[in-house]
Structure formats: structure tokens, C-alpha cells
N, C-alpha and C positions, 0 to 999 in steps of 0.2 A: 709391495704388489710387482714389481718388475722380477723378484725371486720367483713369484707364483707362474708368472709366465713363462720361464725358463722352464720351470718344472712340469708346465702343461705338455704332455703327449699328444700328438696329433695324429688321428685314425688315418689307418691307410684305406686308400680306395682299392676295394677288388674286385677282380671281374672274372669270372667263373672259378675261383679259386686261387688266382694269381694277383700280385699288387699292379696297381698302375701308378707311377710317379712322374710328377708334370713338373718341367723344369723350362720356362720362358714359352716359348712354343713348340717344346717338343716334348714329347710324353715317351715312357719305357715301359713295357709291359712285360712282366716275368720277373722272377728271383734272380738277384745279380749275381749268385753263386754258380747258377746255371750255364750251362755249355753255351747255350742261344738264349738271347733275349730279342722282344720285339722292340722296333724305334719306329715312333710315328711323329711325323712332321707335319705341322698345320701351313697351308701355302696358302690357303685365302680364307677369308672369315666375313661373315656379315653381321649385321647388328642386328639383336634381338632384345627388345626394352632395352635394359640398362648392362646387357651382358652379348659376348662376340660368341658366335656359333662358327664352326666349322665346317666349311662347305667343299673345299678340297684339300686331301693329305695325301703324304707319302707313306706308305707302310714299307720296311725292311724286316727283316728276319736278317739277324747277325749275331755273329758268334764273340763270344767274349776274348777270345785268343788275343791276347795285348801284344806279340811278337809279330802280330800282321798288321799292316799299313789300315788306315781307316776305310779308305774303298775296298781293299779284299777282304775286310771282314762282311761284308753284304752278302750274303748270300742268296736270298731274293728279294724282288722289289716290286710294288705296285702302286698305281695310283689310284684314289679311292674318294668317292663321293660321301664325305661325312665320316663322324668318327665312329659310330656304330660299322658301318661297315669295315672301315680299317680294323677294328677290334676282334671283328667276327673273323676276318681272314688272317691276321695275325696269331689268335687262337689257333687255328687251325694248323697253320704252318710251326707254330712252336709245338703243339702236340706232336706233330711229326717228326719234328727233326730231334726233341727229346725221346721219342719212343726208339728211333732206329739211331742213337749216337753210340 
């Protein structure tokens, strides 16, 4: 039974054709091999039934240049009210950055 669980592949969450990966209170939007990726950090949540809903988030367009320090990787940053607004802004920033790289 444990072997079956190991072999089970999880479906990726996609938004407008790009993957969204969650690790703790941080989400990453975009393909990891691209030059840029969007990072979304939940700053505040509220309970909604048995789940938590993000009410305030920070969205950042970052470069994947590993030679830069973490703070130097941030290209653009904004605070948003909710996850959808953050994904929507992140999508626009990411598309623009990848188009003009």
C-alpha cells in the first residue's frame, strides 16, 4: 500500500497555462526553468469553514539568477487583497518579463 502512494503522481495546479506550486505559506507561479517566476506570500488569512483564505498577500516578480542575493532577485513587488488579485497581477508581470527578455 505504501508503494502505491509513492507511485501516485499529483496533478499540478495550473493558472493560465503555467503551474502554481505551494510550499507552506508561499506559492510559486510559472515554469522553474524560465528566467522569471512569480512568488506569492500569504501575509494574512481568515478562517472560512474548515479552511484558511488568504486576505493579504505579497506578490513578487523575481529572476531565477542564482548569482544574485535574494533581495536583488526581486524585479517588482506589490501587496494585494486576496490570491486571485495576486495571480492576476503576477500573470501580467510574468508575461511582460518573458516577452521582453
